[in-house]
C-alpha positions as a Markdown table, in Angstrom:
| # | Residue | x | y | z |
|---|---|---|---|---|
| 1 | Met | -11.6 | 6.0 | -10.7 |
| 2 | Asn | -8.4 | 4.8 | -12.7 |
| 3 | Thr | -5.1 | 6.0 | -13.0 |
| 4 | Arg | -5.6 | 9.7 | -11.7 |
| 5 | Arg | -7.1 | 8.3 | -9.1 |
| 6 | Arg | -4.1 | 7.1 | -7.9 |
| 7 | Asp | -1.5 | 8.6 | -9.6 |
| 8 | Phe | 4.1 | -6.0 | -0.3 |
| 9 | Leu | 6.3 | -8.2 | 1.8 |
| 10 | Lys | 8.9 | -9.0 | 4.4 |
| 11 | Phe | 11.1 | -6.8 | 6.3 |
| 12 | Ser | 14.2 | -6.9 | 6.4 |
| 13 | Val | 16.4 | -8.0 | 9.3 |
| 14 | Leu | 15.9 | -4.8 | 11.9 |
| 15 | Thr | 16.3 | -5.6 | 15.3 |
| 16 | Ala | 13.7 | -4.6 | 17.9 |
| 17 | Ser | 16.2 | -4.0 | 20.3 |
| 18 | Ala | 17.6 | -1.7 | 17.5 |
| 19 | Val | 13.8 | 0.0 | 17.1 |
| 20 | Ala | 13.3 | 0.1 | 20.7 |
| 21 | Thr | 16.2 | 2.4 | 21.4 |
| 22 | Asp | 15.8 | 4.6 | 19.3 |
| 23 | Cys | 12.1 | 5.2 | 18.9 |
| 24 | Leu | 11.4 | 4.5 | 22.9 |
| 25 | Leu | 8.7 | 2.1 | 22.1 |
| 26 | Pro | 6.1 | 1.4 | 24.7 |
| 27 | His | 7.6 | -2.2 | 25.3 |
| 28 | Thr | 3.7 | -3.4 | 26.4 |
| 29 | Val | 2.5 | -2.0 | 22.6 |
| 30 | Phe | 5.4 | -3.2 | 20.5 |
| 31 | Ala | 7.4 | -5.6 | 22.0 |
| 32 | Gly | 8.4 | -7.9 | 19.1 |
| 33 | Ala | 5.2 | -6.5 | 16.8 |
| 34 | Phe | 7.3 | -5.3 | 14.5 |
| 35 | Asn | 9.2 | -8.9 | 13.7 |
| 36 | Pro | 7.0 | -10.0 | 10.6 |
| 37 | Ala | 8.2 | -13.7 | 11.2 |
| 38 | Leu | 6.7 | -13.5 | 14.5 |
| 39 | Pro | 2.8 | -15.7 | 14.9 |
| 40 | Phe | -0.2 | -13.8 | 15.4 |
| 41 | Ser | -0.2 | -14.3 | 18.5 |
| 42 | Ala | 3.0 | -12.0 | 18.9 |
| 43 | Ala | 2.5 | -9.5 | 16.6 |
| 44 | Ala | -1.1 | -8.7 | 17.5 |
| 45 | Thr | 0.5 | -7.2 | 20.9 |
| 46 | Gly | 0.1 | -4.1 | 19.1 |
| 47 | Val | -3.6 | -4.0 | 18.1 |
| 48 | Ser | -4.7 | -2.8 | 21.6 |
| 49 | Leu | -2.4 | 0.5 | 20.8 |
| 50 | Phe | -5.8 | 1.0 | 17.8 |
| 51 | Gln | -8.5 | -0.5 | 19.6 |
| 52 | His | -8.5 | 1.2 | 23.2 |
| 53 | Ser | -6.5 | 4.6 | 22.4 |
| 54 | Pro | -8.8 | 7.2 | 20.3 |
| 55 | Ala | -5.2 | 9.4 | 19.6 |
| 56 | Pro | -2.4 | 7.6 | 20.6 |
| 57 | Ala | 0.4 | 9.2 | 20.8 |
| 58 | Phe | 3.2 | 7.4 | 18.3 |
| 59 | Ala | 6.4 | 8.5 | 20.0 |
| 60 | Leu | 9.4 | 10.2 | 17.6 |
| 61 | Pro | 12.5 | 8.7 | 17.5 |
| 62 | Arg | 15.4 | 11.4 | 18.5 |
| 63 | Ala | 15.7 | 13.9 | 15.9 |
| 64 | Ile | 18.9 | 13.3 | 13.6 |
| 65 | Ser | 21.2 | 15.5 | 11.2 |
| 66 | Met | 20.4 | 15.9 | 7.7 |
| 67 | Glu | 23.8 | 14.2 | 7.0 |
| 68 | Glu | 22.1 | 11.1 | 8.8 |
| 69 | Cys | 18.8 | 11.4 | 7.2 |
| 70 | Arg | 20.8 | 11.3 | 3.9 |
| 71 | Ser | 22.3 | 8.3 | 5.0 |
| 72 | Leu | 19.3 | 5.9 | 6.0 |
| 73 | Asp | 17.3 | 3.9 | 3.2 |
| 74 | His | 13.5 | 3.2 | 3.4 |
| 75 | Lys | 14.5 | 0.5 | 5.8 |
| 76 | Glu | 15.8 | 2.2 | 7.7 |
| 77 | Met | 13.4 | 4.7 | 8.6 |
| 78 | Val | 10.5 | 2.7 | 8.5 |
| 79 | Ala | 12.6 | 1.4 | 11.8 |
| 80 | Arg | 12.3 | 4.3 | 12.8 |
| 81 | Ser | 8.6 | 5.0 | 12.8 |
| 82 | Ser | 6.5 | 3.6 | 15.3 |
| 83 | Met | 3.4 | 4.5 | 13.5 |
| 84 | Val | 4.4 | 2.2 | 10.9 |
| 85 | Gln | 5.0 | -0.5 | 13.5 |
| 86 | Ala | 1.4 | 0.1 | 15.1 |
| 87 | Ser | 0.1 | -0.2 | 11.3 |
| 88 | Trp | 2.0 | -3.6 | 10.3 |
| 89 | Ala | 1.3 | -4.9 | 13.9 |
| 90 | Tyr | -2.6 | -4.3 | 13.3 |
| 91 | Leu | -2.3 | -5.9 | 10.0 |
| 92 | Gln | -0.9 | -8.7 | 11.7 |
| 93 | Gly | -3.3 | -8.9 | 14.1 |
| 94 | Glu | -6.3 | -8.5 | 10.9 |
| 95 | Ile | -4.6 | -11.9 | 8.6 |
| 96 | Gly | -5.1 | -13.7 | 12.1 |
| 97 | Lys | -8.7 | -13.1 | 12.3 |
| 98 | Ile | -9.8 | -14.4 | 9.2 |
| 99 | Glu | -11.7 | -17.2 | 9.7 |
| 100 | Asp | -11.5 | -19.1 | 6.1 |
| 101 | Ser | -8.3 | -20.8 | 7.1 |
| 102 | Ser | -7.3 | -20.8 | 3.1 |
| 103 | Met | -7.9 | -16.9 | 3.3 |
| 104 | Arg | -5.9 | -16.6 | 6.0 |
| 105 | Asp | -2.6 | -18.7 | 4.5 |
| 106 | Leu | -2.8 | -16.8 | 1.7 |
| 107 | Ala | -3.0 | -13.3 | 3.0 |
| 108 | Ala | -0.3 | -14.3 | 5.3 |
| 109 | Asn | 2.0 | -15.9 | 2.7 |
| 110 | Ile | 2.1 | -13.0 | 0.9 |
| 111 | Tyr | 2.4 | -10.9 | 3.8 |
| 112 | Gly | 5.4 | -13.2 | 5.0 |
| 113 | Asp | 7.4 | -12.8 | 0.7 |
| 114 | Ser | 5.7 | -10.5 | -1.1 |
| 115 | Thr | 8.2 | -11.2 | -4.2 |
| 116 | Pro | 5.4 | -11.4 | -7.0 |
| 117 | Arg | 4.7 | -15.1 | -8.8 |
| 118 | Val | 2.9 | -13.5 | -11.6 |
| 119 | Ser | 6.4 | -12.0 | -13.0 |
| 120 | Asn | 7.6 | -15.9 | -13.8 |
| 121 | Met | 7.5 | -15.6 | -17.4 |
| 122 | Asp | 10.3 | -16.5 | -19.6 |
| 123 | Ser | 10.8 | -13.6 | -22.5 |
| 124 | Gly | 8.5 | -16.1 | -25.0 |
| 125 | Lys | 5.4 | -16.7 | -22.1 |
| 126 | Arg | 5.9 | -12.7 | -21.8 |
| 127 | Lys | 5.8 | -11.8 | -25.2 |
| 128 | Gln | 2.9 | -13.5 | -25.9 |
| 129 | Val | 0.8 | -11.5 | -22.8 |
| 130 | Trp | 2.5 | -8.3 | -24.0 |
| 131 | Glu | 1.1 | -8.8 | -26.8 |
| 132 | Gln | -2.3 | -10.2 | -25.8 |
| 133 | Leu | -3.3 | -7.1 | -23.9 |
| 134 | Lys | -1.6 | -4.8 | -26.8 |
| 135 | Asp | -4.4 | -6.7 | -29.1 |
| 136 | Ala | -7.1 | -5.8 | -26.7 |
| 137 | Gly | -6.6 | -2.3 | -26.0 |
| 138 | Tyr | -5.1 | -2.7 | -22.5 |
| 139 | Thr | -1.5 | -1.5 | -23.0 |
| 140 | Gly | 0.8 | 1.3 | -24.6 |
| 141 | Gln | 3.2 | 0.0 | -22.9 |
| 142 | Ser | 6.8 | -1.5 | -25.2 |
| 143 | Gln | 7.1 | -5.3 | -24.1 |
| 144 | Asp | 10.3 | -4.2 | -22.5 |
| 145 | Asp | 8.6 | -2.0 | -20.2 |
| 146 | Phe | 5.8 | -4.5 | -19.7 |
| 147 | Leu | 6.1 | -5.9 | -15.7 |
| 148 | Pro | 8.1 | -4.1 | -13.1 |
| 149 | Pro | 11.4 | -5.5 | -12.5 |
| 150 | Val | 12.0 | -7.6 | -9.9 |
| 151 | Pro | 14.9 | -7.4 | -7.7 |
| 152 | Glu | 17.8 | -9.6 | -8.9 |
| 153 | Asn | 18.5 | -11.1 | -5.3 |
| 154 | Met | 15.5 | -13.3 | -4.9 |
| 155 | Asn | 16.9 | -13.6 | -1.5 |
| 156 | Asp | 16.6 | -10.1 | -0.5 |
| 157 | Arg | 12.5 | -10.0 | -1.0 |
| 158 | Tyr | 11.4 | -6.3 | -1.0 |
| 159 | Pro | 9.5 | -5.5 | 1.6 |
| 160 | Cys | 5.6 | -4.4 | 1.8 |
| 161 | Ile | 6.6 | -2.4 | 5.2 |
| 162 | Ser | 9.0 | -0.2 | 3.6 |
| 163 | Ala | 6.8 | 0.8 | 0.1 |
| 164 | Pro | 5.4 | 3.6 | -0.3 |
| 165 | Gly | 1.4 | 3.9 | -0.6 |
| 166 | Ser | 1.6 | 5.5 | -4.0 |
| 167 | Gly | 3.5 | 7.6 | -6.8 |
| 168 | Tyr | 5.7 | 10.3 | -5.7 |
| 169 | Gly | 2.8 | 13.0 | -6.3 |
| 170 | Ser | 0.2 | 10.8 | -4.2 |
| 171 | His | -1.0 | 9.9 | -1.1 |
| 172 | His | 1.5 | 8.1 | 1.3 |
| 173 | Ala | 3.7 | 8.9 | -0.8 |
| 174 | Tyr | 6.7 | 8.0 | 1.9 |
| 175 | Pro | 8.4 | 4.5 | 3.3 |
| 176 | Gly | 6.3 | 2.7 | 4.9 |
| 177 | Gly | 3.0 | 4.7 | 3.0 |
| 178 | Leu | 1.2 | 1.2 | 2.2 |
| 179 | Ile | 1.1 | 0.3 | 5.3 |
| 180 | Thr | 0.2 | 2.7 | 6.7 |
| 181 | His | -2.9 | 3.0 | 3.6 |
| 182 | Val | -3.6 | -0.4 | 3.7 |
| 183 | Ala | -4.3 | -0.2 | 7.5 |
| 184 | Thr | -7.0 | 2.7 | 7.6 |
| 185 | Asn | -8.7 | 1.0 | 4.4 |
| 186 | Thr | -9.1 | -2.2 | 6.6 |
| 187 | Met | -10.1 | -0.4 | 9.8 |
| 188 | Ile | -12.3 | 1.5 | 7.4 |
| 189 | Thr | -13.9 | -1.6 | 5.8 |
| 190 | Ser | -14.1 | -3.4 | 9.0 |
| 191 | Ala | -15.9 | -0.7 | 10.2 |
| 192 | Ile | -18.5 | -0.3 | 7.0 |
| 193 | Val | -19.0 | -4.4 | 7.7 |
| 194 | Asp | -20.2 | -3.7 | 11.7 |
| 195 | Val | -22.4 | -0.8 | 10.7 |
| 196 | Tyr | -24.0 | -2.9 | 7.8 |
| 197 | Arg | -24.9 | -5.7 | 10.6 |
| 198 | Asn | -25.7 | -3.0 | 13.5 |
| 199 | Val | -28.0 | -0.7 | 10.9 |
| 200 | Tyr | -29.5 | -3.1 | 8.6 |
| 201 | Gly | -29.5 | -6.2 | 10.6 |
| 202 | Tyr | -27.9 | -8.5 | 8.2 |
| 203 | Ser | -23.7 | -9.3 | 7.4 |
| 204 | Val | -21.8 | -9.4 | 4.2 |
| 205 | Asn | -18.4 | -12.3 | 4.5 |
| 206 | Arg | -16.0 | -10.3 | 6.7 |
| 207 | Asp | -13.7 | -12.7 | 5.5 |
| 208 | Ile | -14.0 | -11.7 | 2.1 |
| 209 | Ala | -14.1 | -8.2 | 2.4 |
| 210 | Val | -11.1 | -7.5 | 4.7 |
| 211 | Thr | -8.8 | -10.0 | 3.2 |
| 212 | Ala | -10.0 | -7.9 | -0.4 |
| 213 | Gln | -8.8 | -4.8 | 1.5 |
| 214 | Leu | -5.8 | -6.5 | 2.7 |
| 215 | Leu | -4.6 | -7.4 | -0.5 |
| 216 | His | -6.1 | -4.8 | -2.7 |
| 217 | Asp | -2.4 | -3.0 | -3.3 |
| 218 | Leu | -0.2 | -6.1 | -3.1 |
| 219 | His | 1.8 | -4.9 | -5.9 |
| 220 | Lys | 2.9 | -1.7 | -5.2 |
| 221 | Pro | 6.1 | -2.9 | -3.8 |
| 222 | Tyr | 7.4 | -3.5 | -7.1 |
| 223 | Val | 5.5 | -0.6 | -8.9 |
| 224 | Phe | 6.5 | 2.1 | -7.1 |
| 225 | Gln | 9.8 | 0.3 | -5.7 |
| 226 | Trp | 12.7 | 2.7 | -4.4 |
| 227 | Gln | 15.1 | 4.6 | -6.8 |
| 228 | Ala | 18.5 | 5.3 | -6.3 |
| 229 | Asp | 17.6 | 9.2 | -5.4 |
| 230 | Ala | 15.2 | 8.3 | -2.9 |
| 231 | Ser | 12.0 | 8.6 | -5.2 |
| 232 | Ser | 10.4 | 6.0 | -6.4 |
| 233 | Arg | 9.4 | 4.4 | -9.9 |
| 234 | Thr | 7.2 | 5.7 | -11.9 |
| 235 | Glu | 4.1 | 3.6 | -12.6 |
| 236 | Thr | 2.2 | 2.9 | -15.6 |
| 237 | Pro | -1.6 | 2.6 | -16.8 |
| 238 | Leu | -2.8 | -1.0 | -17.6 |
| 239 | Ala | -6.3 | -1.4 | -18.6 |
| 240 | Gly | -7.3 | 1.8 | -17.7 |
| 241 | Ala | -5.7 | 1.8 | -14.2 |
| 242 | Gly | -2.4 | 1.9 | -12.7 |
| 243 | Glu | -0.5 | -1.4 | -13.4 |
| 244 | His | -0.2 | -2.1 | -9.6 |
| 245 | His | -4.2 | -2.5 | -9.6 |
| 246 | Val | -4.5 | -5.3 | -12.7 |
| 247 | Leu | -1.4 | -7.0 | -11.9 |
| 248 | Ser | -2.6 | -7.2 | -7.4 |
| 249 | Ser | -5.3 | -8.9 | -9.0 |
| 250 | Ala | -3.3 | -11.2 | -11.9 |
| 251 | Glu | -1.5 | -12.5 | -8.6 |
| 252 | Leu | -4.6 | -13.6 | -6.6 |
| 253 | Leu | -4.9 | -15.5 | -10.1 |
| 254 | Val | -1.7 | -17.1 | -10.1 |
| 255 | Arg | -2.0 | -17.8 | -6.4 |
| 256 | Lys | -5.6 | -19.6 | -6.8 |
| 257 | Ala | -7.3 | -17.2 | -4.5 |
| 258 | Pro | -11.2 | -17.8 | -4.7 |
| 259 | Ala | -13.2 | -16.1 | -7.4 |
| 260 | Glu | -15.3 | -14.1 | -5.2 |
| 261 | Leu | -11.7 | -12.7 | -3.7 |
| 262 | Val | -10.5 | -11.4 | -6.5 |
| 263 | Ile | -13.5 | -10.0 | -7.7 |
| 264 | Ala | -13.7 | -7.8 | -4.7 |
| 265 | Gln | -9.8 | -7.0 | -4.2 |
| 266 | Ala | -10.2 | -5.5 | -7.9 |
| 267 | Cys | -13.5 | -3.7 | -7.1 |
| 268 | Ala | -11.0 | -1.8 | -4.9 |
| 269 | His | -10.8 | 1.5 | -7.2 |
| 270 | Thr | -14.7 | 1.2 | -8.1 |
| 271 | His | -17.5 | -0.4 | -8.0 |
| 272 | Pro | -20.5 | -2.7 | -10.7 |
| 273 | Gly | -23.1 | -0.3 | -9.7 |
| 274 | Asn | -23.6 | 1.3 | -13.5 |
| 275 | Glu | -23.0 | -0.2 | -17.0 |
| 276 | Ala | -19.9 | 2.1 | -17.3 |
| 277 | Glu | -18.2 | 1.0 | -13.9 |
| 278 | Glu | -18.9 | -2.4 | -14.2 |
| 279 | Thr | -17.0 | -2.2 | -17.6 |
| 280 | Gln | -14.4 | -1.0 | -15.7 |
| 281 | Val | -14.4 | -4.0 | -13.2 |
| 282 | Val | -14.4 | -6.5 | -16.3 |
| 283 | Asn | -11.5 | -4.7 | -18.3 |
| 284 | Trp | -9.0 | -4.8 | -15.1 |
| 285 | Leu | -10.5 | -8.6 | -14.5 |
| 286 | Lys | -9.9 | -9.3 | -18.1 |
| 287 | Ala | -6.6 | -7.7 | -18.2 |
| 288 | Ala | -5.5 | -10.1 | -15.3 |
| 289 | Ala | -6.5 | -13.2 | -16.5 |
| 290 | Ile | -4.5 | -12.7 | -19.6 |
| 291 | Ile | -1.2 | -12.3 | -16.9 |
| 292 | Ala | -2.5 | -15.2 | -15.3 |
| 293 | Gly | -3.5 | -17.2 | -17.9 |
| 294 | Val | -6.4 | -18.3 | -17.1 |
| 295 | Asp | -10.4 | -17.8 | -18.5 |
| 296 | Pro | -12.3 | -15.4 | -16.5 |
| 297 | Ile | -15.9 | -16.9 | -17.4 |
| 298 | Thr | -14.6 | -20.1 | -16.4 |
| 299 | Tyr | -12.5 | -19.1 | -13.1 |
| 300 | Gly | -15.7 | -17.6 | -12.2 |
| 301 | Leu | -14.7 | -13.8 | -12.2 |
| 302 | Leu | -17.5 | -13.0 | -14.7 |
| 303 | Asp | -21.0 | -13.6 | -16.2 |
| 304 | Lys | -21.4 | -16.0 | -18.8 |
| 305 | Ser | -21.9 | -13.0 | -20.9 |
| 306 | Gly | -18.5 | -11.7 | -20.1 |
| 307 | Lys | -20.1 | -8.1 | -19.5 |
| 308 | Thr | -20.5 | -8.6 | -15.9 |
| 309 | Val | -19.2 | -9.5 | -13.1 |
| 310 | Pro | -21.2 | -12.9 | -11.7 |
| 311 | Leu | -24.9 | -11.9 | -11.1 |
| 312 | Pro | -26.2 | -11.3 | -8.7 |
| 313 | Arg | -23.5 | -8.8 | -8.0 |
| 314 | Arg | -22.2 | -9.4 | -4.2 |
| 315 | Gln | -21.7 | -6.5 | -1.7 |
| 316 | Glu | -17.6 | -7.4 | -0.5 |
| 317 | Gly | -16.7 | -5.6 | -3.4 |
| 318 | Phe | -18.7 | -2.6 | -3.3 |
| 319 | Ile | -17.4 | -2.4 | 0.6 |
| 320 | Cys | -13.7 | -3.1 | -0.4 |
| 321 | His | -14.5 | 0.4 | -2.8 |
| 322 | Leu | -15.9 | 2.4 | -0.2 |
| 323 | Gly | -13.0 | 1.1 | 2.0 |
| 324 | Asp | -10.6 | 2.6 | 0.1 |
| 325 | His | -11.2 | 6.0 | 0.2 |
| 326 | Asp | -8.7 | 7.3 | 2.1 |
| 327 | Phe | -7.0 | 8.8 | -1.0 |
| 328 | Val | -9.9 | 11.2 | -1.4 |
| 329 | Leu | -7.4 | 13.6 | 1.9 |
| 330 | Ser | -4.2 | 11.5 | 1.4 |
| 331 | Val | -3.3 | 12.7 | -2.2 |
| 332 | Pro | -3.7 | 16.6 | -1.6 |
| 333 | Ala | -2.5 | 16.0 | 2.2 |
| 334 | Val | 1.0 | 15.3 | -0.2 |
| 335 | Gln | 0.5 | 17.9 | -2.7 |
| 336 | Trp | -0.2 | 20.7 | -0.5 |
| 337 | Thr | 2.5 | 19.7 | 2.2 |
| 338 | Leu | 5.5 | 19.6 | -0.2 |
| 339 | Pro | 5.7 | 23.4 | -1.4 |
| 340 | Val | 5.4 | 24.1 | 1.9 |
| 341 | Met | 8.3 | 21.8 | 3.3 |
| 342 | Arg | 10.2 | 22.8 | 0.4 |
| 343 | Glu | 10.3 | 26.1 | 0.9 |
| 344 | Ile | 11.1 | 25.6 | 4.5 |
| 345 | Ala | 13.9 | 23.1 | 3.2 |
| 346 | Gln | 15.6 | 25.7 | 1.2 |
| 347 | Ala | 15.7 | 28.3 | 4.5 |
| 348 | Asp | 16.2 | 26.1 | 7.5 |
| 349 | Tyr | 17.9 | 22.6 | 5.7 |
| 350 | Lys | 19.7 | 25.9 | 3.6 |
| 351 | Met | 19.2 | 23.1 | 0.1 |
| 352 | Ser | 19.7 | 24.6 | -3.1 |
| 353 | Asp | 17.3 | 24.2 | -6.5 |
| 354 | Asn | 19.4 | 21.2 | -7.1 |
| 355 | Asp | 19.1 | 19.8 | -4.1 |
| 356 | Leu | 15.0 | 20.2 | -3.9 |
| 357 | Gln | 14.5 | 18.1 | -7.4 |
| 358 | Gly | 17.3 | 15.3 | -6.0 |
| 359 | Lys | 18.0 | 12.8 | -3.5 |
| 360 | Pro | 18.7 | 15.4 | -0.6 |
| 361 | Phe | 15.0 | 17.2 | -0.6 |
| 362 | Asn | 13.7 | 13.2 | -1.1 |
| 363 | Ser | 15.4 | 12.1 | 1.9 |
| 364 | Leu | 13.9 | 14.6 | 3.7 |
| 365 | Arg | 10.8 | 14.7 | 3.2 |
| 366 | Asn | 10.7 | 10.9 | 3.3 |
| 367 | Met | 12.3 | 10.7 | 6.8 |
| 368 | Val | 9.2 | 13.1 | 7.9 |
| 369 | Tyr | 6.4 | 11.7 | 6.2 |
| 370 | Ser | 8.0 | 8.2 | 7.4 |
| 371 | Gln | 7.8 | 9.2 | 10.9 |
| 372 | Leu | 4.7 | 11.9 | 10.9 |
| 373 | Ser | 2.6 | 10.4 | 7.5 |
| 374 | Ala | 1.7 | 13.4 | 5.6 |
| 375 | Met | -2.0 | 13.8 | 6.8 |
| 376 | Arg | -0.3 | 14.8 | 10.4 |
| 377 | Val | 1.7 | 17.8 | 8.2 |
| 378 | Glu | -1.5 | 18.9 | 6.6 |
| 379 | Gln | -3.4 | 19.0 | 9.7 |
| 380 | Ala | -0.3 | 20.7 | 11.1 |
| 381 | Tyr | 0.0 | 23.4 | 8.1 |
| 382 | Thr | -4.0 | 24.3 | 8.7 |
| 383 | Glu | -2.6 | 26.0 | 11.7 |
| 384 | Gly | 0.0 | 27.4 | 9.8 |
| 385 | Lys | 3.5 | 26.9 | 8.2 |
| 386 | Glu | 5.5 | 27.3 | 11.4 |
| 387 | Gln | 3.7 | 24.4 | 13.0 |
| 388 | Val | 5.2 | 22.7 | 9.7 |
| 389 | Arg | 8.9 | 23.9 | 10.7 |
| 390 | Ala | 8.4 | 23.0 | 14.1 |
| 391 | Leu | 7.3 | 19.4 | 13.0 |
| 392 | Met | 10.1 | 19.3 | 10.7 |
| 393 | His | 12.9 | 20.2 | 13.1 |
| 394 | Ser | 11.2 | 17.3 | 15.6 |
| 395 | Val | 12.9 | 14.8 | 13.1 |
| 396 | Val | 15.3 | 16.2 | 11.3 |
| 397 | Lys | 17.6 | 19.1 | 12.8 |
| 398 | Pro | 18.0 | 21.9 | 10.7 |
| 399 | Val | 21.4 | 22.9 | 9.6 |
């Protein structure tokens, strides 16, 4: 349950009127919901799409030419995606439901501006932290590679809403994939809390469980930054996990999040239900504490022995872990559909072998996945390759 398991944030200004024109969005559902600057009461207008419709028929934008597809960046693709917009609106609504004001403000602030505070280190501090991680056996990175780069123009925050959900060959590897991934997992987490209450007759702390899920991947917009060829940055390991996981915990510590929340978030990748699994969680928390410059025992992340999380173990972390299992299907959904899409790209979009390895195909796959999701493409594939072809043509016209 580490790097192999997975191998945010302010959206740029794209007007709601342009989105509505291109996507033909249902006004009652999406009007105003896409602007992350709006208050939660406005953003929550999109929540009803999920709450009252078992299978919402997301409107697709007009099919575009391959030339136009190549000209769009990740932000512009997301602006056309009613699926991503609905997920964004849902998450805004869920933040508004958090009863604990400090947790609600924490989540709102991160979704409003994802610029990582954990990266605010001068060269001396950066070297010191890197040496501590290396001495502890948590990193094999070079000092120069430690911490993903932060865009130079800090006024142009890298938007959570257009970030991929994981590495380019893994789950939700498309613009907006992070948001659809987190929306899926947050719904699952909230449902598990309800199931435990309805079946077993008791309630865990919903705020901790849901907020942990909302923030469990908060560093992905930087770890998986979009590159010039329309692919995303390659992640490196940190403390036995993908670096985004430990960096997300460290970010919460820098922002002085409650220990219970940080622990629950750290459990997203595995659980502390047995010694081997708990050791991984402990290592992630220790590595995050080194980066954040805090003592993990004093902060309340670990028991006084430093070998376990505080005892008795809280259940919210287990629920966050259970909720973060969308990857079981969404990883192969990408891996199984990419070969089919490449074949169709060669035949219908006249792509060369070089095109398939660079921006032409990356742009095509990004556009198709961002509008439909890899999950939907994979479901179509179960009915035959021609169904995948039809979906691709509905988004990008063949050449």
